N, C-alpha and C positions, 0 to 999 in steps of 0.2 A: 532638574525639577526639585528645587530646594524650597519653594514656596515662600516668596518674599512677604506676603501678607500675613504670615503667621507671627505669633508672638515669639519673643526670644526663648521662652520655656518650651514651646512646641517645636521650634527649630532644634533645640538641644535634644528633645526627646527623638526627634526624626534622625538626628545624627547618630545617637547612641543606639538605637534599634537597627539602623543601617549597618553600623559596625558589628553588631551581633549576628545579623543575617549574613554578612560577608564571611564571618568565621565559619559558618556552616555552608552555605552556598547550595547551588543547584546539584552538584555532585552528590552531597550529603542526602538531599532530598530524593533524588533519583534512586540512590542506593537503598534508601528506606522503603520506597514503593516496590522496587524490584525484589527486595527480600521479604515482602509482606509484612513489614514492621510498622510501628508508629514512630513519629519524630519525637520520642519521649525525652530525649536529651535536650532538644531545643525547647520543647514545651516547658520542661522543668526549669531550665535556666531563664527563660522569659518570665515565668512565674516568680522565681526567686528575685529577680531584678525589678519586679513590680509592674511589668509590662502588661501581663494578661488582665490584671484587675485595676488598671489606671483609671477606669470609668466608674468604679465602685466606691461606695462611701469609705471614708478614712476610718470611722469607728468600727468597720467590719474588715479592716485589713486591706482596703483598697487605696487607690491613689487620690481619690476625691476629684478626679477630672470628669470628662464626659465622653460621649460618643466621638467627638472631635479628636480627642487624644487616642482613643482606642483605634480609630480608623487609620491614624498615622502609623500605628504599631503594625497592623495588618498590611498596609500598603508597602511599608518598607521591607517587611519580611518577604512579601511577594516579589518585590523588585529584586531582592537578593536570590530569588529562586526558590523560596520556601513558603508558598501560599498555604496558611493553615486555616483550612476551611471551618475547622471546629471553633475558631475564634468568633465566627459569625454567630454561632449557636450558644456556646457555654457562657462567656461573659457578657456578650451583647444582648442576646435575647433573654436567656434565663436569668442571668445576673441582674439585668435591668428590671425585669418583671418582679423578681423577688425583693429587690431593693426598694422598689416603689410601692408595692402592694402586699408583700409578704408580712406574715405576723412576726413579732419579735423573735419567737423561737425559730422560725424558718430562716430569718436573716442570720442568726447566730449559728445555725446548723450549717448553712450552705455557703454564704458569701465569703467567709475567710478562706475556705478551700478552693472556691472558684477563683479567687483573687491570686492565690500563690501557686495555683496549678495542681494542688493535691487532689482536688475534686474536679470532675467534668460532668456536664449535663447535656443531654440531647433534647430536641424539640419536635414533638409529634403533632402535626396538624393536618398534612395532606393525606387524603383518602382515595381509594380506588375509583369511586363514583362521584367524587366531589371536585377534585382538581382545584381550579381557581375560585370555585363557588363555595365559599366556606359555609353558606346557609344550607348546604346539602350534607354537611357532616352528620354522620349517623352514629358515631361513638356516643353512647349515652351513659349518664351517671344517675343512679337513683339511690335514695336513702334506704338503708336497712339498719334500723336502730340508730346507733351513733355513727355507724360506719357508712361508707360509700361503696357501691358496686359499679365498676366500670366494664363495659362490653363494646367492642368495636375492632376495626382494623385500621392501620396506617400504612402508607407506603412512602418510599423514597426518604427515609429518615436517616440522616447522617450520624455515624459514629456511635450507634446504640451499643456496639459490643465493647467500647471502652468507656462508656459514660456510667458514672455511678447511679444516675437516675435520669429519667426522661420526663420532661414537662409536657404533659398531655393535654390537648384541647378536646374537651367533651361538651356535651350539651345536657342540660338538666331542665326540668319543667319549673316554670315560674309559678309560685303558689298563688299569685293573684290573677294571672291571666291564663294559665295552663299552657302557654306557649314555650317552646324550647329555647333557651338562651345559652350562650357559651359559658364555660367555666374551665378553670385550669387546675390540674392536679399534678403533684409531684409523685412519680411512681419509681421507687428504688428498683434497680436492676434485677434483684433476686426475688421479687414479689411473686408469690404463687399465682399462675394463670396468666402471667406476663411472658410472652415469648417473642423471639425475633428470628427472622429467616433472611439470609443474604440474598440480594438481588444482583446478579452478575452485571457489571457495568464496563463499558469501553472507555473509562475515564482514569487518567494517570494520577491517582491521588491516594494517600494513605487512608483517608476516611472512606469507609465502605457504606453502601446504601442498604437499607433493610426494609422488609415488611414486618410490621408488628401486629400481633394478635393479642387482644385483651379478652380473656374468657372469664367473665364474672370475677374480675380482679377486686379483691376486698382491700379497701384502704381505710385507715383511721380518719377521723374527723379533721385531724391536723394536716392531712395530705392536701386538702383544698387550700389553694393559694388566697391568703387574705382571710378575713373573719366571716364573710358570707358569699353568696353567689351573685350579689347585685353589681359587682365591679368587673365581671368576666370580660365584657366587651371592651372596657377601658384597659384591662390588662393586656388583651390581645393586640390592640393597636399600639400599646406602649412597647410591645416587643417587635412588632412588624416594621415600624419605621426605622429602628436601629438596624434591623435585618437588611433593609434595602440599602442604607448607607454603607454598612459593612460589606455587602455584596459589591457595591461600587468600588470600595477600597480593595477588595479581593481581586477584581477585574483590572483596575488600574495598575496594581502591582504586577500582575502577570504581563500586562501590555508593556509596561517599562522594562521588565526583564528581557522580553523578546526584542524590543527595540534597541536596547543597549547592545545586545549581541550582534544585531544586524548592522548597527552603525560601526562597530569595531571592525566587523568583517569587510564592510564597504570601504573603510578607511585604509585597510591593509591588503585587501585582495587585488592583485594586479595581473591582468590578462594581456593588455596591450601597453601603451606607453604610460598611462596614468592609472591610479587605482580606480576601481569601478564606482566609487563614491563620487568621483568628479563628473560623472555623467548624470545630467538631470533627470533622466529616466529612472535612475536608481535613487538619486538624492531627494527629488521632489516628494515622491510618496512617503519617504521616511520622515521628512520635515512635516508633512501633512499629518502623519500618525502622531508625531510629538505634539502638534498643535491640538488635536482632537483629544488626546489624553489630558493635556493641561486644562482644556475647557471642561472636560468631564470632572476633573479634580475640583474646579472652582464651584461647580454645582454641588458636588459632595460636601465641600466645606460649608456652603450655604445651608445645606440640609442639616448637617451636624450642628451648626450654630443655632438654627431655629429649634431644633430638638432640644438642645441643651438648655436653651432659654425658656423652654416650657411651652412653646407655641406649636402644639400638636397638629393643628389644622394646616397651618402653613408648612410645617415640617413634612407632612404627609405628601403634599404636592411636590415639594422639592426633592424629597427622598426617592420618589418614583421617577422623577426626571433624572436624578443623578444615577440611579440604577440603570436606566435606558441608555443614557449617554455613555456611561462607563462601559457597558456591555458591548455596545456598537464600536466604540473607539478601541477597545481591547481586541476584538475579533479581527478588525482590520489591521491593527498593529502586528498581530501574530501572523496573519496571512502575508503581510508584506515582508515581514521578517524572513519567512520561509522562502518567499520568491527571491529575496535578495541573496540568500545563500545558495539558491538553486538546488542542485542535488544534495549538497551538504545540509540543506534545511530539513532533510527528512532522514538524516542519519542519527544513530543512537549517540555518537560522539558529541554532536552539538546539542541534542535534546530539545530542539524546537518543535519536532513533530508531536511530542507528548502534550504540548501546550494547545495544539489545534482543537483537541476535544475538551481539554480542561477549561479553556477560556469560554467555550460556549455554554458552560454551566451558568455563567453570568447573564446569558441571553435568555435562558429558559427559566431559571429558578431566582428567587422564590416566587416570582410571578413573570409570566411571559411578556416579551415586548409588546405584543398585540394588546394585552390587558392593560398595560400602561397607556398605550395610545387610546384605548377606550376610556380610561379614567381621565386623561387630560382632555379628551374631546368633549365628554359630558360634564366634568366637574369644573374645569378651567374655562373651556370655551363656551359651555352652556348648550351644547348641541344635544338633541334627544338621544336617549339610549336605545340601543339595538337589542337589548337582552334584559 
């Protein structure tokens, strides 16, 4: 899966990241998770080599590329057995939002560190009673002199314990209409009133999930992303479309990792006269998984291209489709890989069982497959909404 439609520069990036991932590999990643650590060595080296910030502006230490390049980095690391979920959040969502909408001070404070890996950011939008309905977000921001006061709760927020700050989505009253509108705030980890609590998960990943509590969190005026509250909705969608593209890359990488292991096993495992991969009942499902992953990657590349070209409307449709296709393809690829290995597919030695739950993250988050089908049915096909 080398991507013949890619430019020579992107093919070179893909090869270089694949080589980095191979040096670490699935064994390193599993050891990190087993020991309750973070993949700090890989994160630091990827940052030093410019891979984490490949999508960020050059004037702030980035590579000057786009989401197309960043998705290559995540996909290849995942294919090597090291899917870095925080890449979806820190450089893709938070880095993109700050680069596009942040003040000059915010860009200088955060982007160089996000680009080289010295700084990490989490993203807080999901709430206990909101889920996919962002209009029900109850985290509120109100003025108190020159400061802001934030109050609310968030759930299933990745990597808060290692993040230097969290980009929080809240709502504030519109001075003209009185209606609540979204706004984004940068909340440093040690801010008084800002606390996080671990949510135990059956997911094999170094990034943990947390519930956040914001209890009258006082923030200076400069914590608001941008100059005013009028661009909050644009900021939100500027981050959510890259999130979907990167989730697709996350899924495709894991699917490729599982498929490669299954193919190698089918090529060498011999029970009767021929290796089991000679039997069509084994070979055809693996071929189908490869085809589905390739098709998902094409839609991911289309979505990234549209986003990087500035076509946010078309990118939104394509990003949702890419996330859907990649999640489905990756789940089937992992399931087929486990079946190909039989009992070995569930052993610690081969490590495929840990991908069974991990890959399903791409089906559920950041938006469920059913909500994507809702989006396509009423936005693309013009069917009436059911909600």
